[in-house]
Backbone as a ProteinNet text record, in pm:
[ID]
protein_1_A
[PRIMARY]
MGKAPLALLQQFVQVARLGNLSRAAAQANLTVSALSHQMRQLEERLERQLFERGPRGVKLTVEGCSLLDAVGEHVDGIQHALSHYRKRRDETLTLSASPGIMSGWLVPRLPRLVAAHPELELNLQSGSTLVNFEREPVDAALRYGRGEWEGLHSERLFGEWIAPVGAPALVARMGDADPNDLAQWPLLGDPNPSNRWKDWFARFGGAAPHRYVAHFDSFEAQRHAALEGLGVAMGRMVMSKSLIDAGRLQVLGTRYLPVEDAYWLVYPTRSGEHPGLQVFRAWLLAEADDYCRHLPVPGSGDAAASD
[TERTIARY]
-2228.7	-2193.9	-2293.1	-2328.5	-2438.7	-2411.4	-2494.8	-2491	-2436.1	-2356.5	-2289.7	-2377.6	-2419.5	-2501.7	-2411.8	-2469.7	-2376.5	-2295.3	-2368.3	-2338.3	-2223.5	-2219.8	-2111.7	-1961.5	-2010.7	-1898.7	-1840.7	-1927.4	-1874.8	-1780.7	-1825.5	-1749.1	-1618	-1612.9	-1488.6	-1392.9	-1459.8	-1347.8	-1266.1	-1350.5	-1314.2	-1182.8	-1228.1	-1140.7	-992.4	-1025.8	-918.5	-812.8	-876.6	-787.5	-708.9	-763.8	-718.5	-615.4	-677.5	-593.4	-576.6	-716.1	-713.5	-853.9	-906.1	-1031.8	-1108.7	-979.2	-1055.5	-1067	-1000.2	-999.5	-1135.3	-1140.7	-1256.3	-1386.7	-1391.6	-1506.9	-1536.1	-1438.4	-1478.3	-1535.8	-1493.2	-1522.1	-1690.6	-1712	-1842.3	-1940.7	-1909.5	-1966.7	-2007.7	-1926	-1962.5	-1869	-1908.3	-1789.7	-1684.9	-1573.9	-1489	-1549.3	-1596.9	-1626	-1747.3	-1855.1	-1944.4	-1899.1	-1806.9	-1727.9	-1660.7	-1583.1	-1545.1	-1615.5	-1747.8	-1829.6	-1886.6	-1896.7	-1957.8	-1862.8	-1737.1	-1621.9	-1610	-1633.3	-1658.1	-1790.8	-1859.3	-2019.5	-1993.4	-1929.2	-1882.2	-1825.1	-1688.8	-1620.2	-1695.9	-1778.3	-1888.9	-1989.1	-2036.9	-2130.5	-2049.4	-1913.1	-1826.1	-1758.1	-1758.7	-1663.1	-1553	-1493.4	-1335.1	-1289.8	-1155.3	-1097.4	-1029.7	-1063.6	-1038.8	-923.2	-906.6	-823.7	-747	-616.2	-529.5	-525.1	-562.9	-577.5	-474.7	-404.8	-282.7	-281.6	-194	-210.7	-191.2	-127.2	-90.1	-208.4	-292.4	-398.2	-448.6	-497.7	-565.2	-491.1	-483.1	-391.5	-468.7	-521.3	-551.8	-508.4	-584.2	-521.5	-524.2	-490.1	-479.2	-643.9	-725.8	-881.2	-924.6	-856.6	-910	-876.6	-751.3	-712.9	-778.3	-821.3	-890.7	-1017.5	-1103.1	-1189.1	-1199.7	-1078.8	-1088.4	-1042.9	-994.5	-957.2	-1117	-1189.6	-1326.5	-1431.9	-1438.9	-1544.6	-1500.4	-1391.4	-1332.8	-1361.9	-1356	-1390.9	-1561	-1620.3	-1761.5	-1847	-1759.2	-1817.7	-1810.5	-1663	-1664.9	-1749.7	-1766.9	-1862.3	-2009.3	-2061	-2192.9	-2188.1	-2074.3	-2061.5	-2083.2	-1972.9	-1998.8	-2130.3	-2201.5	-2325.8	-2409.6	-2412.9	-2523.4	-2478.8	-2357.1	-2309.2	-2374.8	-2434.4	-2506.9	-2657.3	-2705.6	-2830.5	-2847.5	-2713.2	-2713.8	-2761.5	-2831.4	-2851	-2737.6	-2692.4	-2590.3	-2606	-2568.3	-2595.1	-2506.8	-2543.7	-2433.7	-2358.3	-2409.6	-2322	-2242.9	-2214.2	-2137.5	-2000.4	-1901.7	-1763.6	-1696.5	-1648.1	-1558.2	-1410.9	-1336.5	-1180.2	-1100.4	-967.6	-881.6	-734.3	-685.9	-556.4	-459	-334.5	-239.2	-229.8	-225.7	-224	-148.1	-39.8	35.7	-20.3	-65.4	-126.7	-251.9	-337.4	-456.4	-438.6	-363	-366.5	-266.2	-157.8	-61.6	-103.3	-175.5	-207.4	-360.1	-435.6	-587.9	-664.1	-679	-767.8	-754.1	-636.1	-644.1	-717.4	-737.7	-797.1	-936.3	-978.2	-1125	-1229.4	-1216.7	-1324.4	-1342.9	-1256.7	-1277.6	-1369.3	-1382.2	-1400.5	-1565.5	-1588.5	-1704	-1770.3	-1751.2	-1793.7	-1831.7	-1763.5	-1807.9	-1898.9	-1900.2	-1962.3	-2047.2	-2134.2	-2183.3	-2275	-2332.8	-2385.9	-2305	-2176	-2092.3	-2064	-2080.7	-2071.8	-1938.5	-1824.1	-1716	-1699.1	-1679.5	-1630.2	-1481.1	-1378.7	-1272	-1196.7	-1125.7	-1043	-890.6	-866.2	-690.8	-653.3	-521	-469.2	-341.6	-251.5	-100.3	-108.6	-195.4	-205.7	-278.6	-249.2	-334.5	-465.3	-592.1	-689.3	-720.1	-798.7	-829.5	-977.7	-1004.7	-1091.7	-1174.3	-1149.8	-1224	-1317.1	-1249.6	-1293.8	-1370	-1339.3	-1355.9	-1472.9	-1556.7	-1651.8	-1570.5	-1456.3	-1401.1	-1404	-1418.1	-1450.3	-1316.8	-1191	-1082	-995.8	-861	-755.4	-666.2	-588.4	-457.1	-367.8	-263.2	-152.1	-7.9	91.8	228.9	294.5	368.8	428.8	487.3	468.1	543.4	394.3	296.8	185.1	119.6	205.8	199.1	113.6	-19.5	-109.1	-207.2	-172.7	-250.5	-399.1	-458.1	-614	-653.9	-597.7	-666.5	-636.3	-701.7	-678.7	-615.3	-510.4	-390.1	-377	-397.8	-391.9	-273.2	-174.2	-66.8	-109.4	-86.8	-108.4	-4.4	111.7	229	354	474.6	594.7	632.5	732.6	786.5	923	970	1096.7	1133.8	1291.5	1299.6	1432.2	1395.2	1526.3	1527.4	1647.8	1670.6	1565.7	1526.9	1420.4	1439.2	1415.8	1466.3	1375.8	1335.9	1281.5	1335.4	1297.8	1341.3	1438.4	1381.3	1454.4	1588.4	1587.9	1713	1841.2	1761.4	1847.2	1913.9	1816.8	1864.8	1998.6	1953.4	2060.7	2210.6	2153.8	2313.5	2382.1	2323.7	2419.1	2435.8	2586.6	2632.2	2673.8	2643.6	2660.9	2568.1	2685.4	2642.4	2541.6	2404.7	2279.1	2344	2408.3	2443.4	2564.5	2616.7	2730.6	2631	2595.7	2500.6	2590.9	2716.3	2781.6	2806.6	2768.8	2780	2645.1	2537.8	2408.5	2369.5	2277.8	2212.3	2123.3	2147.4	2054.5	1986.7	1827.2	1737.9	1730.7	1723.5	1742.3	1613	1631.9	1503.2	1427.7	1294.3	1233.9	1213.8	1246.6	1245.9	1343.8	1321.4	1383	1533.3	1501.2	1618.6	1711.1	1657.9	1765.5	1778.4	1662.7	1681.7	1823.6	1877.5	2001.3	2113.1	2115.7	2223.5	2216.7	2082.7	2045.5	2100.9	2075.6	2113.5	2271.2	2341.4	2490.7	2531.5	2468.8	2533.7	2498.4	2436.6	2363.9	2457.4	2490.7	2532.7	2671.8	2701.7	2840.2	2849.8	2954	2947.9	2931.6	2934.6	2899.4	2802	2709.6	2637.9	2709.4	2624.6	2698	2711.5	2795.8	2817.1	2693.7	2617.8	2511.9	2426.2	2301.1	2205.5	2166.7	2105.2	2076.5	1950.7	1868.1	1768.1	1721.2	1642.4	1588.2	1441.5	1355.9	1236.4	1153	1025.1	999.1	855.8	836.3	724.1	767.1	696.4	735.8	672.3	584.8	500.8	586.3	646.5	718.6	846.3	913.7	1021.5	1009.5	872.5	836.4	802.8	768.6	727.9	867.7	956.6	1095.3	1166.8	1135.2	1199.3	1132.2	984.1	908.9	977.1	1012.5	1034.2	1186.4	1250.1	1392.5	1489.5	1467.3	1557.9	1662.6	1645.1	1749.7	1684.4	1756.2	1731.6	1659.5	1551.3	1485.1	1487.1	1499.4	1477	1333.1	1279.1	1137.7	1092.2	977.1	902.3	859.3	839	801.3	642.9	578.2	437.2	384.3	450.2	402.9	428.1	584.3	622.6	574.4	509.4	495.4	401.2	274.8	201.7	283	376.9	460.3	533.8	601.2	720.6	637.2	496.6	458.8	410.7	378	333.1	464.3	588.2	688.2	738.9	665.8	715.7	834.3	850.5	988	1067.7	1185	1239	1345.4	1349.6	1421	1591.6	1682.2	1798.5	1849.2	1930.7	2008.4	1895.4	1935.9	1873.8	1852	1896	1898.5	1777.5	1722.5	1600.2	1633.6	1592.3	1638.6	1484.3	1463.1	1348.2	1364.5	1255.9	1259.8	1161.9	1162.5	1096.8	948.8	926.7	772.6	700.8	577.1	492.5	332.7	250.4	117.6	1.4	-70.2	-166.5	-323.8	-411.4	-539.1	-569.3	-618.4	-604.2	-766	-825.1	-967.3	-995.9	-1080.5	-1116.4	-1225.4	-1225.7	-1294.3	-1464	-1509.6	-1646	-1671.3	-1571.1	-1599.9	-1582.1	-1568.2	-1511.4	-1647.3	-1769.9	-1892.5	-1964.6	-1898.1	-1962.8	-1975	-2071.5	-2099.8	-1996	-2010.2	-1916	-1761.9	-1736.3	-1579.7	-1564.7	-1620.1	-1631.7	-1607.7	-1688.9	-1701.1	-1569.5	-1538.7	-1389.7	-1267.3	-1274.7	-1176.3	-1156.1	-1233.4	-1219.6	-1161.4	-1186	-1165.2	-1014.7	-972	-852.8	-739.5	-773.9	-653.4	-642.5	-744.7	-747	-635.6	-673.1	-581.8	-424.5	-416	-286.3	-194.5	-278.4	-210.7	-160.9	-270.7	-246.9	-115.9	-122	-17	123	136.4	249.7	286	234.3	262.2	319.7	270.3	309.7	430	454.8	537.8	684.6	751	854.3	954.9	962.9	1108.7	1165.4	1274.4	1347	1330.7	1264.8	1253.9	1127.6	1055.3	958.4	809.9	816.4	726.7	777.6	925.1	962.6	992.9	1032.7	1025.6	915.6	818.5	668.8	616.2	680.9	632.5	729.5	852.8	923.2	949.5	922.2	935.4	916.5
3164.2	3053.9	2966.8	2823.2	2757.4	2667.6	2612.9	2536.6	2385.8	2307.7	2201.9	2090.2	1991.6	1882.9	1797.4	1757.1	1660.8	1554.4	1481.6	1379.9	1409	1532.5	1591.1	1604.8	1621.3	1688.3	1548.7	1454.2	1326.5	1279.6	1242.9	1247.7	1271.7	1417.4	1501.1	1453.5	1456.6	1401.9	1275.2	1181	1044.9	1054.4	1122.5	1145.3	1235.3	1306.4	1410.1	1329.4	1217.5	1171.5	1061.1	994	887.4	906.5	1035.2	1105.5	1009.9	959.8	824.4	801.8	859.6	837.8	725	629.4	455.1	403	420.4	366.5	425.1	567.7	607.6	604.3	567.2	518.1	385.8	284.3	160.6	150.7	218.1	216.3	284.9	373.7	438	361	275.2	181	286.2	333.2	445.5	403.9	459.5	457	571.6	568.5	674.3	804.9	770.1	884.4	951.6	882.7	931.7	1005.1	955.1	1018	1153.7	1147.5	1243.5	1375.5	1325.7	1451	1493.9	1431	1457.6	1577.4	1552.4	1636.9	1750.4	1774.9	1889.9	1961.3	1874.1	1953.1	2023	1975.9	2029.6	2176.3	2158.7	2289.9	2388.8	2352	2457.5	2512.3	2423.6	2480.2	2565.9	2533.8	2644.3	2758.7	2728.7	2833.2	2852	2712.6	2699.6	2562.5	2566.1	2451.4	2368.3	2237.9	2184.2	2084.4	2051	1941.9	1968.5	1922.6	1921.4	1786.8	1771	1615.8	1595.4	1476.1	1433	1301.5	1224.2	1088.4	997.8	1043.5	956.9	989.8	1069.8	1067.1	1204.1	1251.5	1375.9	1454.7	1605.5	1641.6	1765	1778.5	1910.7	2038.9	2129.4	2262.4	2338.2	2452.8	2508.5	2546.9	2553.2	2581.1	2449.8	2345.8	2198.8	2179.1	2223.4	2183.4	2246.5	2353.8	2456.8	2419.2	2341.5	2288.8	2153.8	2075.7	1942.2	1984.4	2101.2	2120.1	2160.1	2222.6	2296.7	2186.7	2087.6	1984	1861.8	1819.8	1679.5	1621.1	1684.4	1629.5	1633.4	1726.5	1710.4	1603	1555.5	1450.1	1325.9	1323.4	1184.8	1162.5	1296	1281.1	1236.1	1287.4	1251.1	1095.2	1046.9	912.4	810.7	852.7	799	765.9	873.6	891.3	826.5	811.4	727.9	586.2	539.2	410.9	331.7	379.8	325.2	287.6	368	289.9	222	211.4	110.4	-5.6	-98.2	-208.8	-326.3	-379.2	-466.1	-612.5	-640.2	-783.3	-871.7	-964.4	-1072.9	-1143.9	-1158.8	-1245.7	-1170.8	-1027.9	-947.1	-917.8	-934.2	-902.7	-799.4	-713.6	-606.4	-617.5	-676.8	-712.1	-633.1	-565.4	-512	-565	-566.5	-627.2	-601.8	-595.8	-544.4	-640.2	-564.9	-653.2	-784.1	-788.5	-902.1	-1026.6	-989.1	-1103.2	-1146.3	-1056.6	-1064.8	-1136	-1133.6	-1219.1	-1322.5	-1337	-1410.9	-1529.5	-1488.5	-1606.3	-1628.8	-1506.8	-1533.3	-1562.7	-1491.7	-1543.4	-1682.9	-1746	-1889.9	-1976.2	-1944.7	-2016.3	-1996.9	-1884.7	-1837.9	-1949	-2018.6	-2108.1	-2204.9	-2226.3	-2351	-2254	-2137.8	-2056.7	-2060.5	-2024.7	-1999.4	-2166.6	-2269.5	-2366.2	-2416.5	-2387.7	-2433.2	-2309.8	-2196.4	-2099.7	-2015.6	-2095.4	-1973	-1877	-1867.1	-1762.1	-1636.4	-1645.3	-1543	-1433.2	-1337.3	-1224.7	-1161.6	-1154.2	-1083.7	-962.5	-846.7	-732.6	-712.4	-747	-707.4	-613.7	-558.4	-390.5	-420.7	-382.8	-420	-294.4	-255.3	-140.8	-130.8	-34.4	-48.3	33.1	106.6	211.8	120.8	165	72.8	179.2	73.3	131.9	186.8	283.6	350.5	301	235.9	187.1	275.5	360.1	481.9	549.9	549.4	632	549.2	430.4	343.4	222.2	205.7	70.9	-46.5	-85.3	-190.5	-273.9	-407.1	-504.5	-561	-592.7	-640.4	-636.2	-674.6	-648.8	-747.5	-791.4	-869.2	-771.1	-776.8	-697.4	-769.9	-673.9	-740.8	-653.4	-712.4	-607.3	-721.7	-618.6	-677.5	-689.3	-681.8	-687.9	-591.6	-461.3	-354.1	-236	-276.1	-161.7	-127.7	1.7	35.2	73.9	-8.6	8.7	-145.3	-191.9	-312.6	-454.6	-576.4	-680.9	-748.1	-770.8	-858.8	-1010.2	-1113.6	-1270.6	-1281.2	-1355.1	-1418.3	-1499	-1494.7	-1575.5	-1696.6	-1633.5	-1723	-1611.8	-1635.1	-1558.2	-1575.2	-1493.1	-1510.5	-1544.5	-1572.9	-1623.6	-1566.8	-1534.8	-1480.3	-1560.9	-1576.6	-1624.8	-1588.4	-1597.2	-1556.4	-1651.6	-1565.7	-1652.6	-1588	-1658.1	-1629.2	-1715.9	-1662.2	-1714.9	-1825.6	-1968	-2082	-2028.4	-1921.9	-1883	-1836.9	-1758.7	-1696.3	-1793.7	-1896.3	-2016	-2101.5	-2101.1	-2165.1	-2090.2	-1954.5	-1877.7	-1877.1	-1873.3	-1862.5	-2013.1	-2112.3	-2260.8	-2322.1	-2309.1	-2378.5	-2291.7	-2160	-2073.7	-2140.3	-2112	-2196.9	-2106.5	-2166.3	-2068.3	-2039.3	-2083.1	-2058.6	-1946.7	-1916.9	-1795.5	-1690.6	-1594.2	-1491.2	-1387	-1406.1	-1288.6	-1302.1	-1438.5	-1435.5	-1427	-1395.2	-1364.2	-1216.5	-1174.5	-1028	-1020.2	-926	-939.8	-765.5	-812.3	-678.2	-616.1	-487	-412	-434.4	-436.7	-462.5	-336.6	-352.4	-210.6	-219.4	-297.6	-290.4	-180.2	-72.9	20	-20.7	-156.9	-181.9	-294.1	-302.2	-403.5	-525.5	-609.8	-762.4	-824.6	-776.4	-846.5	-798.2	-717.7	-687.9	-775	-836.1	-912.2	-1065.5	-1100.2	-1219.2	-1242.3	-1137	-1142.8	-1158.5	-1067	-1036.5	-1215.2	-1288	-1418.9	-1525.5	-1518	-1631.9	-1639.1	-1500.6	-1492.8	-1408.3	-1345.4	-1284.1	-1125.9	-1050.7	-916.3	-876.1	-777.2	-726.2	-654.5	-672.9	-602.2	-457.2	-386.8	-263.1	-188.7	-245.3	-214.3	-317.2	-279.6	-395.4	-376.5	-475.4	-453.5	-360.7	-339.7	-222.6	-236.1	-129.4	-92.9	-84.3	-91.4	-73.3	-23	44.5	124.6	26	-94.7	-182.5	-301.9	-392.3	-526.5	-630.2	-548.5	-622.4	-594.2	-457.1	-447.6	-550.4	-570.8	-629.3	-756.4	-814.4	-972.3	-962.1	-885.1	-877.5	-905.4	-824.1	-807.1	-945.5	-1012.6	-1137.1	-1268.6	-1247.1	-1328.8	-1305.6	-1191.3	-1184.2	-1224.8	-1239.5	-1334.2	-1200.6	-1080.3	-971.7	-999.7	-1062.5	-1099.9	-1157.4	-1189.2	-1245.2	-1143.7	-1173.4	-1116.8	-1152.9	-1084.9	-1147	-1177.4	-1285.2	-1312.3	-1339.5	-1293.9	-1322.9	-1446.7	-1565.7	-1709	-1707.3	-1635.1	-1621.7	-1580.9	-1472.4	-1381.5	-1485.5	-1566.6	-1645.1	-1767.7	-1853	-2003.5	-2011.4	-1954.5	-1983.1	-1976.9	-1871.6	-1880	-1984.3	-2019.1	-2142.7	-2279.3	-2284	-2407.9	-2418.9	-2329.5	-2317	-2320.3	-2312.4	-2327.7	-2208.8	-2081.9	-1974.2	-1885.3	-1939.2	-1886.3	-1995.8	-2004.2	-2105.7	-2051.5	-2109.1	-2060.4	-2092	-2012.8	-2051.9	-2091.3	-2195.7	-2271.9	-2353.4	-2353.5	-2417	-2345.2	-2204.5	-2156.7	-2050.1	-2039.5	-1942.1	-1881.3	-1748.4	-1664.2	-1606.4	-1633	-1590.1	-1448.5	-1368.2	-1216.2	-1225	-1079.4	-1052.5	-1038.7	-973.1	-949.5	-1072.2	-1065.6	-1162.7	-1099.6	-1191.9	-1161.8	-1183	-1091.7	-1082.2	-1065.4	-1126.4	-1083.2	-981.2	-819.2	-707.1	-688	-636.2	-584	-507.9	-391.2	-320.1	-406.2	-341.6	-409.4	-432.9	-350.4	-331.7	-436.9	-501.4	-628.5	-772.6	-758.7	-877.3	-976.3	-894.7	-984	-1010.6	-959.6	-985.2	-1108.8	-1176.1	-1330.8	-1363	-1270.7	-1300.7	-1311.4	-1218.9	-1218.7	-1343.1	-1382.6	-1508.2	-1611	-1616.2	-1728.2	-1729.6	-1602.6	-1596.9	-1603.3	-1582.4	-1587.6	-1737.3	-1816.7	-1963.3	-2025	-2005.5	-2060.5	-2004	-1877.6	-1819.2	-1894.5	-1902.7	-1948	-2092.6	-2170.5	-2311.3	-2325.1	-2219.8	-2222.4	-2198.5	-2085.2	-2049.5	-2151.6	-2228.2	-2354.8	-2486.1	-2486.8	-2581.3	-2525.9	-2391.6	-2364	-2365.5	-2318.5	-2365.6	-2486.8	-2585.5	-2731.2	-2775.3	-2733.6	-2757.8	-2649.2	-2565.7	-2483.2	-2535.8	-2551.3	-2594.9	-2523.5	-2507.8	-2423.2	-2517.6	-2524.2	-2632.9	-2555	-2653.9	-2598.7	-2461	-2470.4	-2374.5	-2345.4	-2491.6	-2494.2	-2446.5	-2473.4	-2403	-2262.9	-2213.2	-2065.9	-1999.5	-2040.4	-2023.6	-1994.5	-2063	-2061	-1979.3	-1935.1	-1864.5	-1739.7	-1718.7	-1579.1	-1444.7
1075.6	1076.7	1135	1063.2	1103.8	1244.2	1301.4	1423.1	1392	1449.8	1397.9	1480.1	1416.9	1499.6	1572.8	1700.4	1786.6	1713.3	1612.4	1544.3	1457.4	1399	1330.9	1413	1514.6	1603.6	1684.8	1703	1734.7	1642.4	1509.2	1393.8	1403.3	1400.1	1386.2	1507.5	1651.8	1741.1	1711	1653.6	1602.2	1514	1424.6	1312.8	1350.3	1420.9	1476	1568.5	1655	1727.1	1650.1	1569.6	1485.3	1370	1311.6	1207.3	1086.6	1070.3	963.3	925.9	795.2	755.2	764.2	705.3	696.8	846.7	909.7	1047.3	1113.8	1119.3	1200.6	1121.2	978.8	926.7	945.4	984	1003.5	1160.9	1240.6	1359.1	1373.1	1274.7	1283.1	1192.9	1126.2	1035.7	894.4	855.3	725.4	619.5	531	399.9	402	360.8	379.7	317.1	181.1	116.1	222.6	286.3	335.5	456.3	542.2	648.7	605.9	479.1	446.6	396.4	359.5	303.7	438	548.5	676.8	711.6	718.3	765.7	672.7	555.4	469.9	501.8	540.5	581.4	711.7	785.4	907.3	901.5	835.3	774.2	724.8	624.8	570.1	661.8	779.3	866.3	968.3	997.7	1088	1007	865.1	785.8	838.9	869.5	912.5	836.1	787	753.6	890.4	902.6	1021.1	989.5	860.1	841.2	720.1	729.9	615.1	583.5	428.2	364.9	286.2	304.9	246	222.5	144	107.9	210.8	316.4	426.4	540.1	514.6	606.5	631	749	753	909.1	893.3	997.9	1031	1170	1202.5	1168.6	1119.4	1127.2	1245.5	1261	1389.8	1456.3	1363.2	1360.4	1453.9	1332.5	1430.1	1537.1	1557.7	1698.4	1799.4	1787.9	1874.7	1884.2	1783.9	1816.1	1899.2	1883.6	1949.9	2088.4	2136.7	2255.3	2333.3	2232.7	2306.7	2310.3	2232.5	2233.6	2276.5	2271.3	2285.2	2426.5	2544.2	2661.9	2669.3	2621.7	2622.5	2550.1	2418.8	2355.3	2424.5	2489.6	2570.9	2711.7	2753.6	2841.6	2817.7	2695.1	2639.9	2605.9	2540.4	2499.9	2603.2	2717.3	2869.9	2932.7	2942.5	2995	2931.4	2773.7	2674.5	2703.2	2738.6	2723.1	2841.5	2931.1	3046.1	3005.1	2881.3	2854.1	2714	2657.7	2547.8	2558.9	2492.8	2504.2	2454.4	2554.2	2503	2444.2	2319.8	2266.4	2329.5	2434.4	2473.4	2403.1	2276.5	2169	2105.3	2088.9	2018	2098.6	2032.6	2079.1	1968.4	2029.2	1980.8	1998.3	1923.5	1947.3	1869.4	1931.4	1841.6	1865.8	1754.3	1765.8	1631.3	1640.1	1557.6	1430.6	1308.9	1197.5	1199.2	1249.4	1261.7	1339.1	1469.7	1523.6	1467.8	1421.8	1368	1245	1151.3	1020.8	1051.1	1133.3	1141.6	1256.5	1338.9	1422.6	1461.5	1474.8	1521	1392.5	1284.9	1175.2	1132	1120.2	1061.3	1172.8	1317.2	1400.1	1421.8	1357.3	1371.8	1342.1	1248	1198	1306.6	1384.5	1509.2	1586.3	1641	1694.4	1658.3	1500.5	1478.8	1469.7	1458.7	1445.6	1568.3	1679	1824.1	1881.6	1835.3	1879.8	1773.9	1706.7	1583.4	1611.8	1760.9	1805.7	1832.2	1854.4	1866	1737.3	1741.3	1647.1	1667.2	1598.7	1620.8	1544.1	1612	1509.7	1549.4	1447.2	1441.4	1402.4	1459.3	1449.7	1424.9	1322.3	1315.5	1309.1	1382.8	1367.9	1476.1	1433.7	1487.2	1635.3	1644.3	1772.7	1863.6	1992.8	2107.8	2117.8	2139.9	2147.4	2276.8	2304.3	2434.5	2457.4	2567.9	2608.8	2660	2717.3	2775.1	2669.8	2560.5	2434.1	2301.9	2325.1	2208.8	2234.4	2149.3	2213.6	2168.7	2236.1	2221.3	2345.9	2334.8	2428.7	2501.4	2421.3	2447.8	2345	2344.7	2266.3	2312.6	2203.8	2182.1	2177.2	2277.7	2270.2	2283.4	2220.5	2227.7	2342.2	2450.6	2533.9	2659.8	2787.2	2899.3	3011.1	2957.2	3035	3129.6	3118.3	3194.6	3166.4	3157.7	3102.2	3250.3	3285.2	3396.6	3382.4	3470.9	3480.9	3399.2	3324.3	3263.2	3326.4	3294.2	3306.7	3204.9	3244.5	3125.9	3138.4	3049.4	3086.3	2958.4	3001.2	2921	2851.1	2693.7	2601.8	2587.7	2548.9	2502.7	2483.3	2477	2469.3	2319.5	2309.5	2143.2	2150.1	1999.4	1983.9	1862.8	1839.3	1726.7	1650.3	1535.6	1444.3	1317.3	1237.2	1116.8	1025.4	927.8	820.7	701.7	588	461.2	374.9	239	150.6	72.9	56.8	3.7	-146.2	-193.1	-331.3	-283.4	-175.5	-123.5	-77.8	-2.2	43.8	-59.5	-166.4	-320.8	-384.7	-354.7	-440.6	-354.2	-198.5	-132.4	-158.4	-210.2	-250.2	-84.9	-95.2	37.5	150.8	149.8	260	390.6	497.6	648.8	640.8	725	767.2	913.5	1000.6	1114.3	1108.2	988.4	985.8	915.8	967.1	920	861.6	877	789.7	654.9	595.1	440.8	400.4	483.5	418.1	430	320.1	325.1	410.9	503.9	634.5	585.3	647.3	635.2	768.2	782.2	911.8	992.7	1115.6	1224	1225.9	1212.4	1266.3	1399.6	1489.9	1635.5	1671.3	1758.8	1805.6	1851.9	1929.5	1985.8	1914.2	1784.6	1688.5	1720.7	1681.4	1755.1	1665.7	1592.6	1537.2	1615.8	1682.9	1800	1920.7	1963.6	2080.4	2013.1	1888	1840	1828.9	1777.4	1769.3	1910.6	1994.6	2149.5	2209	2196.7	2239.7	2164.7	2023.5	1949	1889.8	1930.9	1866.3	1716.7	1710.4	1563.7	1577.3	1488.7	1471.4	1357.7	1415.1	1328.7	1195.9	1086.6	993.5	971	896.7	919.1	826.6	760.3	669.9	613.6	615.5	573.5	426.1	392.5	255.8	227.3	343.7	329.5	489.6	503.2	663.5	633.4	705.9	690	806.1	789.6	932.1	964.8	926.6	972.6	960.8	1045.5	1034.1	882.1	852.7	766.6	637.7	629.3	488.7	514.2	615.5	618.2	587.8	659.9	630.7	459.5	401.8	242.5	174.9	244.6	141	163.6	273.3	306.4	228.8	198	145.2	-24.1	-67.3	-197.9	-212.2	-117	-136.9	-151.3	-94	-71.7	15.9	147.6	210.6	348	469.4	564.1	694.4	727.9	823.2	944.2	1069	1197.2	1240.1	1231.6	1213.7	1382.5	1400.3	1520.7	1485.9	1555.8	1534.6	1514.4	1614	1622.6	1475.2	1425.6	1304.8	1167.7	1197.7	1097.8	1076.3	1191.4	1156.7	1022.4	1024.9	907	765.5	763.5	644.7	618.2	757.4	748.6	710.7	769.7	736.6	608	536.7	409.9	298.3	356.5	257.4	209.8	263.1	191	272.7	403.5	469.1	524	549.8	619.8	759.5	860.8	946.2	932.7	936.7	890.9	1021.8	1037.8	1126	1265.9	1367.8	1462.6	1593	1577	1722	1722.3	1821.2	1854.6	1982.7	1970.2	2080.9	2159.2	2271.2	2354.2	2366.7	2377.7	2405.2	2537.2	2596.2	2693.8	2673.1	2559.8	2551.5	2522.3	2563.2	2496.4	2464.1	2425.5	2364.4	2474.5	2495	2588.1	2577.9	2618.1	2627.1	2728.2	2679.8	2761.9	2738.6	2846.8	2846.1	2979.7	2996	3111.7	3199.3	3291.1	3409.8	3359.9	3274.5	3222.1	3120.3	3076	2998	3067.1	3166.7	3239.2	3254.7	3279.4	3282.2	3133.3	3043.8	2904.6	2872.7	2844.1	2773.1	2700.3	2562.6	2460	2468.8	2587.1	2606.3	2701.4	2778.1	2848.9	2756.6	2649.4	2556.1	2475.8	2440.8	2369	2426.2	2548.5	2654	2655	2695.6	2719.4	2574	2481.2	2361.7	2326.6	2366.8	2329.3	2423.6	2539.3	2636.5	2585.7	2544.1	2500.9	2392.1	2280	2151.3	2203.5	2287	2332.6	2389.6	2483.4	2514.9	2444.3	2340.5	2217.6	2138.8	2110.7	2048.9	2091.5	2230.9	2293.4	2305.8	2315.2	2282.1	2182.3	2072.2	1922.7	1848.6	1937.2	1851.3	1853.4	1717.9	1685.9	1739.4	1870.1	1925.4	2039.1	2031.4	2129.2	2283	2371.4	2502.1	2499.6	2384.7	2419.2	2516.2	2586.2	2678.8	2810.4	2848.8	2957.3	2925.3	2809.2	2796.2	2811.4	2762.4	2768.7	2929.4	2991.2	3158	3223.2	3187.2	3258.3	3193.4	3092.1	3048.2	3119.1
[MASK]
+++++++++++++++++++++++++++++++++++++++++++++++++++++++++++++++++++++++++++++++++++++++++++++++++++++++++++++++++++++++++++++++++++++++++++++++++++++++++++++++++++++++++++++++++++++++++++++++++++++++++++++++++++++++++++++++++++++++++++++++++++++++++++++++++++++++++++++++++++++++++++++++++++++++++++++++++++

């Protein structure tokens, strides 16, 4: 059995924890094929199969789990010790966010940030899982929730409202159907575990249908189905506003329901003095304030302040 270089073990731990070669490769600034080759090289050195490879990602074998248990904490300790010696570039900021808030809200506004601060270099990481600030070299994140993340600084950006949204083609196809009487419309199942449709009908009356046109396991898939005219989705306004402005979706009726969750800027204490984060934070809070003032939701300013 050959000895495994530390670099290979570090990459192994990253892949094992993420369960995804693409995300691990992006964080390591490698191509997927290069990282995959490294993992096979590690398996050859150890003469063990560490991963089961499939179309949805990689999964640890029993041998892989044993190796992760044996080396994971040691790799973390080495990374933590070395982090104190790495020279930090003040103008570089690594930010994590979910695909929805990244593409639906942040990216359309970034040209203004680049124009105002051309010296700032952003490394953007998009993913559905929460970043682990102790293990990953990320400075800050945009998160959706209640602001209750232990050990982290959380600054509220704005609240969220939901409303039924559908494609113009669907609206045209439905003809004279009342947009406030959703029992007449084909509805798309809500990926949220609590089912926002139930909240909607409880607030505004009516009853949720016995069956939906289709169910989805992600908001991205549901939104795409709504764009294609399959049915009406329960849309989050922050995520849907750019599509509504572009005329690709439209709100049915005039009723909006505020939800308890909100969007937050989240960062660990170590990032607080980072000049790049200070610049980004000031810009982000100004953009969030402007967004709240212009959000086309009745009473949105009051709701944003009191959520």
